[in-house]
N, CA, C, O and CB atoms as a CASP TS submission, in Angstrom:
PFRMAT TS
TARGET T0000
AUTHOR 0000-0000-0000
METHOD Language model
MODEL 1
PARENT N/A
ATOM      1  N   MET     1    -114.520-135.086 -61.998  1.00  0.00           N
ATOM      2  CA  MET     1    -115.725-136.396 -61.987  1.00  0.00           C
ATOM      3  C   MET     1    -116.325-137.494 -60.684  1.00  0.00           C
ATOM      4  O   MET     1    -117.394-137.908 -60.236  1.00  0.00           O
ATOM      5  CB  MET     1    -115.098-137.458 -62.999  1.00  0.00           C
ATOM      6  N   THR     2    -115.230-137.589 -60.512  1.00  0.00           N
ATOM      7  CA  THR     2    -115.183-138.048 -58.811  1.00  0.00           C
ATOM      8  C   THR     2    -115.761-137.383 -57.844  1.00  0.00           C
ATOM      9  O   THR     2    -116.477-137.935 -57.009  1.00  0.00           O
ATOM     10  CB  THR     2    -113.925-138.069 -58.232  1.00  0.00           C
ATOM     11  N   LYS     3    -115.514-136.159 -57.859  1.00  0.00           N
ATOM     12  CA  LYS     3    -116.070-135.404 -56.915  1.00  0.00           C
ATOM     13  C   LYS     3    -117.447-135.423 -57.174  1.00  0.00           C
ATOM     14  O   LYS     3    -118.093-135.857 -56.220  1.00  0.00           O
ATOM     15  CB  LYS     3    -115.537-134.122 -56.851  1.00  0.00           C
ATOM     16  N   ARG     4    -118.153-135.075 -58.215  1.00  0.00           N
ATOM     17  CA  ARG     4    -119.013-135.296 -58.232  1.00  0.00           C
ATOM     18  C   ARG     4    -120.126-136.514 -58.390  1.00  0.00           C
ATOM     19  O   ARG     4    -121.211-136.302 -58.930  1.00  0.00           O
ATOM     20  CB  ARG     4    -118.908-134.695 -58.622  1.00  0.00           C
ATOM     21  N   PHE     5    -119.910-137.254 -58.090  1.00  0.00           N
ATOM     22  CA  PHE     5    -120.463-138.832 -57.768  1.00  0.00           C
ATOM     23  C   PHE     5    -120.122-139.074 -56.222  1.00  0.00           C
ATOM     24  O   PHE     5    -120.918-139.816 -55.645  1.00  0.00           O
ATOM     25  CB  PHE     5    -119.586-140.160 -58.813  1.00  0.00           C
ATOM     26  N   GLN     6    -118.953-138.510 -55.380  1.00  0.00           N
ATOM     27  CA  GLN     6    -118.754-138.603 -53.936  1.00  0.00           C
ATOM     28  C   GLN     6    -120.389-137.803 -53.540  1.00  0.00           C
ATOM     29  O   GLN     6    -121.271-138.379 -52.902  1.00  0.00           O
ATOM     30  CB  GLN     6    -117.062-137.667 -53.333  1.00  0.00           C
ATOM     31  N   LYS     7    -120.500-136.375 -54.091  1.00  0.00           N
ATOM     32  CA  LYS     7    -121.639-135.799 -53.389  1.00  0.00           C
ATOM     33  C   LYS     7    -122.995-136.727 -53.703  1.00  0.00           C
ATOM     34  O   LYS     7    -123.814-137.115 -52.870  1.00  0.00           O
ATOM     35  CB  LYS     7    -121.828-134.207 -53.892  1.00  0.00           C
ATOM     36  N   VAL     8    -122.995-136.940 -54.960  1.00  0.00           N
ATOM     37  CA  VAL     8    -124.538-137.550 -55.219  1.00  0.00           C
ATOM     38  C   VAL     8    -124.073-139.133 -54.055  1.00  0.00           C
ATOM     39  O   VAL     8    -125.098-139.602 -53.561  1.00  0.00           O
ATOM     40  CB  VAL     8    -125.015-138.018 -57.583  1.00  0.00           C
ATOM     41  N   LEU     9    -123.110-139.698 -53.741  1.00  0.00           N
ATOM     42  CA  LEU     9    -123.072-140.687 -53.039  1.00  0.00           C
ATOM     43  C   LEU     9    -123.533-140.207 -51.261  1.00  0.00           C
ATOM     44  O   LEU     9    -124.371-140.737 -50.533  1.00  0.00           O
ATOM     45  CB  LEU     9    -121.579-141.281 -53.347  1.00  0.00           C
ATOM     46  N   ARG    10    -122.806-139.269 -51.036  1.00  0.00           N
ATOM     47  CA  ARG    10    -123.116-138.387 -49.850  1.00  0.00           C
ATOM     48  C   ARG    10    -125.043-138.515 -49.793  1.00  0.00           C
ATOM     49  O   ARG    10    -125.644-138.993 -48.831  1.00  0.00           O
ATOM     50  CB  ARG    10    -122.368-136.496 -50.220  1.00  0.00           C
ATOM     51  N   ARG    11    -125.540-138.109 -50.723  1.00  0.00           N
ATOM     52  CA  ARG    11    -126.526-137.312 -50.500  1.00  0.00           C
ATOM     53  C   ARG    11    -127.540-138.583 -50.648  1.00  0.00           C
ATOM     54  O   ARG    11    -128.520-138.604 -49.903  1.00  0.00           O
ATOM     55  CB  ARG    11    -126.634-135.957 -51.495  1.00  0.00           C
ATOM     56  N   PHE    12    -127.344-139.629 -51.571  1.00  0.00           N
ATOM     57  CA  PHE    12    -128.488-140.750 -50.943  1.00  0.00           C
ATOM     58  C   PHE    12    -128.047-141.627 -49.784  1.00  0.00           C
ATOM     59  O   PHE    12    -128.788-142.560 -49.476  1.00  0.00           O
ATOM     60  CB  PHE    12    -128.940-141.848 -52.087  1.00  0.00           C
ATOM     61  N   SER    13    -126.637-141.383 -48.936  1.00  0.00           N
ATOM     62  CA  SER    13    -126.517-141.886 -47.964  1.00  0.00           C
ATOM     63  C   SER    13    -127.634-141.338 -46.992  1.00  0.00           C
ATOM     64  O   SER    13    -128.343-142.089 -46.322  1.00  0.00           O
ATOM     65  CB  SER    13    -125.249-141.767 -47.649  1.00  0.00           C
ATOM     66  N   LYS    14    -127.749-139.647 -46.973  1.00  0.00           N
ATOM     67  CA  LYS    14    -128.085-138.991 -45.900  1.00  0.00           C
ATOM     68  C   LYS    14    -129.500-139.676 -46.018  1.00  0.00           C
ATOM     69  O   LYS    14    -129.746-140.176 -44.920  1.00  0.00           O
ATOM     70  CB  LYS    14    -127.894-137.340 -45.902  1.00  0.00           C
ATOM     71  N   ARG    15    -130.409-139.874 -46.802  1.00  0.00           N
ATOM     72  CA  ARG    15    -131.629-140.153 -47.312  1.00  0.00           C
ATOM     73  C   ARG    15    -132.210-141.169 -46.959  1.00  0.00           C
ATOM     74  O   ARG    15    -133.354-141.289 -46.519  1.00  0.00           O
ATOM     75  CB  ARG    15    -131.648-140.186 -48.421  1.00  0.00           C
ATOM     76  N   SER    16    -131.096-142.256 -47.224  1.00  0.00           N
ATOM     77  CA  SER    16    -131.279-143.638 -46.809  1.00  0.00           C
ATOM     78  C   SER    16    -131.416-143.661 -45.045  1.00  0.00           C
ATOM     79  O   SER    16    -132.436-144.033 -44.465  1.00  0.00           O
ATOM     80  CB  SER    16    -129.893-144.566 -47.417  1.00  0.00           C
ATOM     81  N   GLY    17    -130.422-143.279 -44.500  1.00  0.00           N
ATOM     82  CA  GLY    17    -130.340-143.153 -43.149  1.00  0.00           C
ATOM     83  C   GLY    17    -131.694-142.689 -42.639  1.00  0.00           C
ATOM     84  O   GLY    17    -132.081-143.339 -41.667  1.00  0.00           O
ATOM     85  N   GLN    18    -132.561-141.667 -43.078  1.00  0.00           N
ATOM     86  CA  GLN    18    -133.262-140.431 -42.199  1.00  0.00           C
ATOM     87  C   GLN    18    -134.507-141.454 -43.001  1.00  0.00           C
ATOM     88  O   GLN    18    -135.524-141.262 -42.333  1.00  0.00           O
ATOM     89  CB  GLN    18    -132.934-138.210 -42.581  1.00  0.00           C
ATOM     90  N   SER    19    -134.772-142.248 -43.914  1.00  0.00           N
ATOM     91  CA  SER    19    -135.705-143.175 -44.454  1.00  0.00           C
ATOM     92  C   SER    19    -136.010-144.373 -43.060  1.00  0.00           C
ATOM     93  O   SER    19    -137.063-144.885 -42.681  1.00  0.00           O
ATOM     94  CB  SER    19    -134.941-143.907 -46.000  1.00  0.00           C
ATOM     95  N   LEU    20    -134.887-144.485 -42.661  1.00  0.00           N
ATOM     96  CA  LEU    20    -134.691-146.173 -41.767  1.00  0.00           C
ATOM     97  C   LEU    20    -135.170-145.574 -40.892  1.00  0.00           C
ATOM     98  O   LEU    20    -135.889-146.399 -40.329  1.00  0.00           O
ATOM     99  CB  LEU    20    -133.147-147.107 -41.330  1.00  0.00           C
ATOM    100  N   VAL    21    -135.282-144.280 -40.184  1.00  0.00           N
ATOM    101  CA  VAL    21    -135.420-143.708 -39.017  1.00  0.00           C
ATOM    102  C   VAL    21    -136.898-143.594 -39.403  1.00  0.00           C
ATOM    103  O   VAL    21    -137.512-144.287 -38.592  1.00  0.00           O
ATOM    104  CB  VAL    21    -134.494-142.409 -38.628  1.00  0.00           C
ATOM    105  N   GLU    22    -137.709-143.058 -40.235  1.00  0.00           N
ATOM    106  CA  GLU    22    -138.918-142.769 -40.315  1.00  0.00           C
ATOM    107  C   GLU    22    -139.501-144.406 -40.613  1.00  0.00           C
ATOM    108  O   GLU    22    -140.636-144.682 -40.224  1.00  0.00           O
ATOM    109  CB  GLU    22    -139.163-141.537 -41.450  1.00  0.00           C
ATOM    110  N   TYR    23    -138.656-145.466 -41.325  1.00  0.00           N
ATOM    111  CA  TYR    23    -139.400-146.796 -41.215  1.00  0.00           C
ATOM    112  C   TYR    23    -139.670-147.382 -39.668  1.00  0.00           C
ATOM    113  O   TYR    23    -140.730-147.799 -39.203  1.00  0.00           O
ATOM    114  CB  TYR    23    -138.514-147.888 -42.034  1.00  0.00           C
ATOM    115  N   ALA    24    -138.222-147.263 -38.959  1.00  0.00           N
ATOM    116  CA  ALA    24    -138.503-147.467 -37.378  1.00  0.00           C
ATOM    117  C   ALA    24    -139.475-146.841 -37.006  1.00  0.00           C
ATOM    118  O   ALA    24    -140.150-147.621 -36.334  1.00  0.00           O
ATOM    119  CB  ALA    24    -137.516-147.085 -36.463  1.00  0.00           C
ATOM    120  N   LEU    25    -140.052-145.654 -37.062  1.00  0.00           N
ATOM    121  CA  LEU    25    -140.796-144.731 -36.656  1.00  0.00           C
ATOM    122  C   LEU    25    -142.417-145.350 -36.890  1.00  0.00           C
ATOM    123  O   LEU    25    -143.066-145.618 -35.879  1.00  0.00           O
ATOM    124  CB  LEU    25    -140.362-143.387 -37.439  1.00  0.00           C
ATOM    125  N   ILE    26    -142.823-145.489 -37.789  1.00  0.00           N
ATOM    126  CA  ILE    26    -143.702-146.156 -38.689  1.00  0.00           C
ATOM    127  C   ILE    26    -144.331-147.268 -38.066  1.00  0.00           C
ATOM    128  O   ILE    26    -145.534-147.429 -37.861  1.00  0.00           O
ATOM    129  CB  ILE    26    -143.036-146.582 -39.864  1.00  0.00           C
ATOM    130  N   LEU    27    -142.860-148.427 -37.637  1.00  0.00           N
ATOM    131  CA  LEU    27    -142.979-149.643 -37.117  1.00  0.00           C
ATOM    132  C   LEU    27    -143.786-149.444 -36.092  1.00  0.00           C
ATOM    133  O   LEU    27    -144.962-149.802 -36.024  1.00  0.00           O
ATOM    134  CB  LEU    27    -141.824-150.268 -36.791  1.00  0.00           C
ATOM    135  N   ALA    28    -143.012-148.730 -35.084  1.00  0.00           N
ATOM    136  CA  ALA    28    -143.221-148.588 -33.665  1.00  0.00           C
ATOM    137  C   ALA    28    -144.646-148.065 -33.689  1.00  0.00           C
ATOM    138  O   ALA    28    -145.154-148.580 -32.693  1.00  0.00           O
ATOM    139  CB  ALA    28    -142.135-147.608 -32.900  1.00  0.00           C
ATOM    140  N   LEU    29    -145.490-147.380 -34.241  1.00  0.00           N
ATOM    141  CA  LEU    29    -146.637-146.741 -33.712  1.00  0.00           C
ATOM    142  C   LEU    29    -147.408-147.901 -34.537  1.00  0.00           C
ATOM    143  O   LEU    29    -148.578-147.845 -34.161  1.00  0.00           O
ATOM    144  CB  LEU    29    -146.923-144.960 -34.028  1.00  0.00           C
ATOM    145  N   ILE    30    -147.276-148.826 -35.404  1.00  0.00           N
ATOM    146  CA  ILE    30    -147.559-149.621 -35.554  1.00  0.00           C
ATOM    147  C   ILE    30    -147.978-150.747 -34.712  1.00  0.00           C
ATOM    148  O   ILE    30    -149.053-151.346 -34.727  1.00  0.00           O
ATOM    149  CB  ILE    30    -147.005-149.640 -36.086  1.00  0.00           C
ATOM    150  N   SER    31    -146.873-150.947 -33.925  1.00  0.00           N
ATOM    151  CA  SER    31    -146.569-152.147 -32.609  1.00  0.00           C
ATOM    152  C   SER    31    -147.510-151.268 -31.393  1.00  0.00           C
ATOM    153  O   SER    31    -148.252-151.793 -30.562  1.00  0.00           O
ATOM    154  CB  SER    31    -144.363-152.366 -32.016  1.00  0.00           C
ATOM    155  N   VAL    32    -147.281-150.027 -31.537  1.00  0.00           N
ATOM    156  CA  VAL    32    -148.243-149.314 -30.225  1.00  0.00           C
ATOM    157  C   VAL    32    -149.727-149.717 -30.359  1.00  0.00           C
ATOM    158  O   VAL    32    -150.343-150.093 -29.363  1.00  0.00           O
ATOM    159  CB  VAL    32    -148.239-147.482 -30.248  1.00  0.00           C
ATOM    160  N   VAL    33    -150.508-149.622 -31.980  1.00  0.00           N
ATOM    161  CA  VAL    33    -151.971-149.751 -32.198  1.00  0.00           C
ATOM    162  C   VAL    33    -151.773-150.977 -31.832  1.00  0.00           C
ATOM    163  O   VAL    33    -151.814-151.185 -30.620  1.00  0.00           O
ATOM    164  CB  VAL    33    -152.725-149.449 -33.578  1.00  0.00           C
ATOM    165  N   ALA    34    -151.504-152.141 -32.753  1.00  0.00           N
ATOM    166  CA  ALA    34    -151.719-153.216 -32.677  1.00  0.00           C
ATOM    167  C   ALA    34    -151.283-153.850 -31.123  1.00  0.00           C
ATOM    168  O   ALA    34    -151.771-154.979 -31.076  1.00  0.00           O
ATOM    169  CB  ALA    34    -151.131-153.698 -33.826  1.00  0.00           C
ATOM    170  N   ILE    35    -150.705-153.612 -30.112  1.00  0.00           N
ATOM    171  CA  ILE    35    -150.733-153.720 -28.622  1.00  0.00           C
ATOM    172  C   ILE    35    -152.411-153.497 -27.852  1.00  0.00           C
ATOM    173  O   ILE    35    -153.171-154.124 -27.115  1.00  0.00           O
ATOM    174  CB  ILE    35    -149.599-152.459 -28.082  1.00  0.00           C
ATOM    175  N   LEU    36    -152.353-152.114 -28.621  1.00  0.00           N
ATOM    176  CA  LEU    36    -153.640-151.598 -27.603  1.00  0.00           C
ATOM    177  C   LEU    36    -154.874-152.240 -28.349  1.00  0.00           C
ATOM    178  O   LEU    36    -155.629-152.921 -27.655  1.00  0.00           O
ATOM    179  CB  LEU    36    -153.862-149.666 -27.473  1.00  0.00           C
ATOM    180  N   VAL    37    -155.158-152.094 -29.700  1.00  0.00           N
ATOM    181  CA  VAL    37    -156.396-153.116 -30.109  1.00  0.00           C
ATOM    182  C   VAL    37    -156.527-154.706 -29.261  1.00  0.00           C
ATOM    183  O   VAL    37    -157.550-155.179 -28.767  1.00  0.00           O
ATOM    184  CB  VAL    37    -156.145-153.479 -31.867  1.00  0.00           C
ATOM    185  N   LEU    38    -154.707-155.503 -29.300  1.00  0.00           N
ATOM    186  CA  LEU    38    -155.223-156.830 -28.693  1.00  0.00           C
ATOM    187  C   LEU    38    -155.215-156.643 -27.285  1.00  0.00           C
ATOM    188  O   LEU    38    -155.465-157.710 -26.724  1.00  0.00           O
ATOM    189  CB  LEU    38    -154.365-158.110 -29.059  1.00  0.00           C
ATOM    190  N   ARG    39    -155.022-155.684 -26.478  1.00  0.00           N
ATOM    191  CA  ARG    39    -155.760-155.879 -25.309  1.00  0.00           C
ATOM    192  C   ARG    39    -156.786-155.647 -25.348  1.00  0.00           C
ATOM    193  O   ARG    39    -157.583-156.536 -25.052  1.00  0.00           O
ATOM    194  CB  ARG    39    -155.471-155.400 -24.408  1.00  0.00           C
ATOM    195  N   GLY    40    -157.213-154.482 -25.691  1.00  0.00           N
ATOM    196  CA  GLY    40    -158.934-154.397 -26.052  1.00  0.00           C
ATOM    197  C   GLY    40    -159.507-155.601 -26.445  1.00  0.00           C
ATOM    198  O   GLY    40    -160.301-156.051 -25.619  1.00  0.00           O
ATOM    199  N   ILE    41    -159.381-156.126 -27.249  1.00  0.00           N
ATOM    200  CA  ILE    41    -159.910-157.286 -27.670  1.00  0.00           C
ATOM    201  C   ILE    41    -159.940-158.413 -26.628  1.00  0.00           C
ATOM    202  O   ILE    41    -160.853-159.221 -26.459  1.00  0.00           O
ATOM    203  CB  ILE    41    -159.215-157.664 -28.800  1.00  0.00           C
ATOM    204  N   GLY    42    -158.906-158.333 -26.031  1.00  0.00           N
ATOM    205  CA  GLY    42    -158.415-159.319 -24.738  1.00  0.00           C
ATOM    206  C   GLY    42    -159.335-159.089 -23.792  1.00  0.00           C
ATOM    207  O   GLY    42    -159.816-160.078 -23.238  1.00  0.00           O
ATOM    208  N   SER    43    -159.803-157.696 -23.377  1.00  0.00           N
ATOM    209  CA  SER    43    -160.438-157.769 -22.444  1.00  0.00           C
ATOM    210  C   SER    43    -161.951-157.573 -22.476  1.00  0.00           C
ATOM    211  O   SER    43    -162.638-157.312 -21.489  1.00  0.00           O
ATOM    212  CB  SER    43    -159.876-157.082 -21.761  1.00  0.00           C
ATOM    213  N   SER    44    -162.449-157.749 -23.892  1.00  0.00           N
ATOM    214  CA  SER    44    -163.862-157.955 -23.858  1.00  0.00           C
ATOM    215  C   SER    44    -163.984-159.784 -24.196  1.00  0.00           C
ATOM    216  O   SER    44    -164.987-160.491 -24.090  1.00  0.00           O
ATOM    217  CB  SER    44    -164.675-156.802 -25.149  1.00  0.00           C
ATOM    218  N   VAL    45    -162.984-160.066 -24.500  1.00  0.00           N
ATOM    219  CA  VAL    45    -163.256-161.566 -24.554  1.00  0.00           C
ATOM    220  C   VAL    45    -163.196-162.227 -23.140  1.00  0.00           C
ATOM    221  O   VAL    45    -164.075-163.024 -22.812  1.00  0.00           O
ATOM    222  CB  VAL    45    -162.187-162.283 -25.506  1.00  0.00           C
ATOM    223  N   ASN    46    -162.250-161.931 -22.367  1.00  0.00           N
ATOM    224  CA  ASN    46    -162.037-162.459 -21.285  1.00  0.00           C
ATOM    225  C   ASN    46    -163.524-162.040 -20.748  1.00  0.00           C
ATOM    226  O   ASN    46    -164.321-162.974 -20.657  1.00  0.00           O
ATOM    227  CB  ASN    46    -160.682-161.982 -20.554  1.00  0.00           C
ATOM    228  N   ASN    47    -164.003-160.683 -20.369  1.00  0.00           N
ATOM    229  CA  ASN    47    -165.549-160.347 -19.929  1.00  0.00           C
ATOM    230  C   ASN    47    -166.780-161.453 -20.454  1.00  0.00           C
ATOM    231  O   ASN    47    -167.592-162.075 -19.769  1.00  0.00           O
ATOM    232  CB  ASN    47    -165.942-158.770 -20.633  1.00  0.00           C
ATOM    233  N   LYS    48    -166.641-161.441 -21.482  1.00  0.00           N
ATOM    234  CA  LYS    48    -167.418-163.122 -22.138  1.00  0.00           C
ATOM    235  C   LYS    48    -167.457-163.988 -22.116  1.00  0.00           C
ATOM    236  O   LYS    48    -168.461-164.599 -22.482  1.00  0.00           O
ATOM    237  CB  LYS    48    -167.486-163.634 -22.878  1.00  0.00           C
ATOM    238  N   LEU    49    -166.335-164.589 -21.650  1.00  0.00           N
ATOM    239  CA  LEU    49    -165.895-165.787 -21.272  1.00  0.00           C
ATOM    240  C   LEU    49    -166.390-166.014 -19.466  1.00  0.00           C
ATOM    241  O   LEU    49    -166.668-167.097 -18.952  1.00  0.00           O
ATOM    242  CB  LEU    49    -164.168-165.772 -21.630  1.00  0.00           C
ATOM    243  N   THR    50    -166.386-165.029 -18.963  1.00  0.00           N
ATOM    244  CA  THR    50    -166.863-165.185 -17.479  1.00  0.00           C
ATOM    245  C   THR    50    -167.981-164.986 -17.294  1.00  0.00           C
ATOM    246  O   THR    50    -168.518-165.559 -16.346  1.00  0.00           O
ATOM    247  CB  THR    50    -166.340-164.465 -16.579  1.00  0.00           C
ATOM    248  N   ASN    51    -168.743-164.099 -18.136  1.00  0.00           N
ATOM    249  CA  ASN    51    -170.415-164.373 -18.138  1.00  0.00           C
ATOM    250  C   ASN    51    -170.774-165.868 -18.345  1.00  0.00           C
ATOM    251  O   ASN    51    -171.647-166.619 -17.911  1.00  0.00           O
ATOM    252  CB  ASN    51    -171.202-163.518 -19.429  1.00  0.00           C
ATOM    253  N   VAL    52    -169.739-165.975 -19.185  1.00  0.00           N
ATOM    254  CA  VAL    52    -170.512-167.590 -19.854  1.00  0.00           C
ATOM    255  C   VAL    52    -170.287-168.511 -18.627  1.00  0.00           C
ATOM    256  O   VAL    52    -171.254-169.153 -18.217  1.00  0.00           O
ATOM    257  CB  VAL    52    -169.559-168.475 -21.526  1.00  0.00           C
ATOM    258  N   ASN    53    -169.359-168.601 -18.149  1.00  0.00           N
ATOM    259  CA  ASN    53    -168.970-169.437 -16.818  1.00  0.00           C
ATOM    260  C   ASN    53    -169.647-169.194 -15.922  1.00  0.00           C
ATOM    261  O   ASN    53    -169.713-170.110 -15.103  1.00  0.00           O
ATOM    262  CB  ASN    53    -167.758-169.316 -16.272  1.00  0.00           C
ATOM    263  N   ALA    54    -170.512-167.854 -15.579  1.00  0.00           N
ATOM    264  CA  ALA    54    -171.661-167.700 -14.211  1.00  0.00           C
ATOM    265  C   ALA    54    -172.690-168.265 -14.892  1.00  0.00           C
ATOM    266  O   ALA    54    -173.611-168.727 -14.218  1.00  0.00           O
ATOM    267  CB  ALA    54    -172.147-166.031 -13.536  1.00  0.00           C
ATOM    268  N   ASN    55    -172.742-168.331 -16.010  1.00  0.00           N
ATOM    269  CA  ASN    55    -174.446-168.606 -16.231  1.00  0.00           C
ATOM    270  C   ASN    55    -174.378-170.446 -16.277  1.00  0.00           C
ATOM    271  O   ASN    55    -175.422-171.095 -16.223  1.00  0.00           O
ATOM    272  CB  ASN    55    -175.221-167.713 -18.168  1.00  0.00           C
ATOM    273  N   LEU    56    -173.106-171.071 -16.375  1.00  0.00           N
ATOM    274  CA  LEU    56    -172.826-172.400 -16.405  1.00  0.00           C
ATOM    275  C   LEU    56    -173.061-173.328 -15.125  1.00  0.00           C
ATOM    276  O   LEU    56    -173.332-174.519 -14.969  1.00  0.00           O
ATOM    277  CB  LEU    56    -171.533-172.448 -16.782  1.00  0.00           C
ATOM    278  N   ASN    57    -172.833-172.239 -14.280  1.00  0.00           N
ATOM    279  CA  ASN    57    -172.426-172.537 -12.949  1.00  0.00           C
ATOM    280  C   ASN    57    -173.613-172.210 -11.476  1.00  0.00           C
ATOM    281  O   ASN    57    -173.257-172.469 -10.326  1.00  0.00           O
ATOM    282  CB  ASN    57    -171.044-171.612 -12.861  1.00  0.00           C
TER
END
């Protein structure tokens, strides 16, 4: 009975490590996408504020 329990524990421990890596990859992908979106929004906001500033002068 103990050997069977140890085998089950080994299976779950391997899968939890694998899922941890998958979660880390998903988090990295979301971070990269968020950075790219924010950079794009920042550029458009900067352009609009430059146009407003030029029109005020």
